[in-house]
C-alpha positions in Angstrom: -13.8 -5.9 8.4 -12.0 -2.8 7.3 -9.5 -3.0 11.1 -8.6 -6.6 9.6 -7.2 -5.1 5.9 -5.3 -2.7 7.6 -3.6 -4.8 10.3 -2.8 -7.3 7.3 -2.1 -3.9 5.4 0.5 -3.5 8.1 1.6 -6.6 8.6 2.7 -6.6 4.5 4.7 -3.1 5.5 6.3 -3.7 7.4 7.5 -7.3 6.2 8.4 -6.1 2.1 10.4 -3.2 3.2 12.3 -4.5 6.2 15.4 -6.3 4.5 16.3 -8.9 8.4 13.1 -9.5 7.6 13.5 -10.6 3.5 16.7 -11.8 4.2 15.2 -14.7 6.6 12.6 -15.6 3.6 15.7 -15.9 1.1 17.7 -17.7 3.4 14.7 -20.9 4.2 14.1 -20.8 0.5 18.0 -21.6 0.3 17.5 -24.4 2.5 14.2 -25.9 1.7 11.3 -24.2 3.9 9.3 -23.3 0.8 6.6 -23.7 3.3 8.0 -21.5 6.5 8.7 -18.7 3.9 5.5 -18.0 2.2 4.6 -16.9 6.0 6.0 -13.9 4.6 5.3 -11.1 2.3 7.4 -10.2 -0.7 7.5 -7.8 -3.1 6.5 -10.2 -5.5 3.1 -10.9 -3.1 -0.1 -9.4 -4.0 -0.4 -6.5 -2.0 -3.7 -6.7 0.4 -5.7 -3.9 -1.2 -6.1 -6.0 -5.0 -8.3 -8.2 -3.3 -10.4 -5.2 -1.8 -13.9 -4.1 -2.9 -14.4 -1.1 -4.9 -16.5 -0.6 -1.5 -13.2 0.0 0.4 -11.4 1.5 -2.2 -13.9 4.6 -2.2 -14.1 4.6 1.3 -11.9 8.4 2.1 -11.1 7.7 6.8 -10.3 3.7 4.6 -7.9 4.9 2.0 -6.4 8.0 4.5 -5.2 5.3 7.3 -4.3 3.0 4.2 -1.7 5.6 2.5 -0.4 6.5 6.2 0.6 2.5 6.6 1.5 2.2 2.7 2.1 4.9 -0.4 1.3 1.9 -2.4 -2.2 1.5 -1.4 -2.7 5.2 -3.8 -2.8 2.9 -7.0 -5.8 0.9 -5.5 -8.1 4.4 -4.7 -10.8 5.3 -6.9 -10.4 7.6 -9.5 -12.6 10.2 -7.1 -10.6 9.4 -4.4 -7.5 10.8 -6.4 -8.8 13.7 -7.5 -9.9 14.5 -3.8 -7.4 17.3 -2.4 -6.8 16.2 1.2 -5.4 12.6 -0.6 -3.0 14.7 -2.8 -2.0 16.2 -0.1 -0.9 13.0 1.9 0.1 11.0 -0.7 2.5 14.1 -1.4 3.5 14.2 1.0 4.2 10.6 1.9 6.3 10.1 -1.8 6.0 12.5 -4.6 7.3 10.2 -7.2 3.8 8.2 -6.9 1.9 11.7 -6.6 2.6 12.3 -9.9 2.0 8.8 -11.1 -1.2 8.6 -9.9 -2.5 11.8 -8.8 -5.0 13.7 -11.3 -2.6 16.8 -12.3 -5.1 18.9 -12.0 -5.2 18.3 -8.8 -1.7 19.1 -7.6 -1.6 21.9 -10.0 -4.2 23.2 -7.5 -2.8 22.1 -4.4 0.9 23.6 -5.1 
């Protein structure tokens, strides 16, 4: 089941970060093809991890893979994982702004 969520996260990250895909989605909506446009993710769509159970969001391996696919996944990680130094190093490498926002300051000061 975790692999299904990670695959969906991969699709989400690819579609949301692709200007061409978002352009196609916008063009479909302008043509009145809302049903087809809904098959693409947009920045307004729910993040795939927003529906995950706490079990997944507290699993270090799962969150590590999720952050590698989409750094915004740190928003959904459990508080205990936000204190983990390996997770902190990974998100700091991927996106410093997200690291400063979601990783505890004490953890960040220890790894810097």
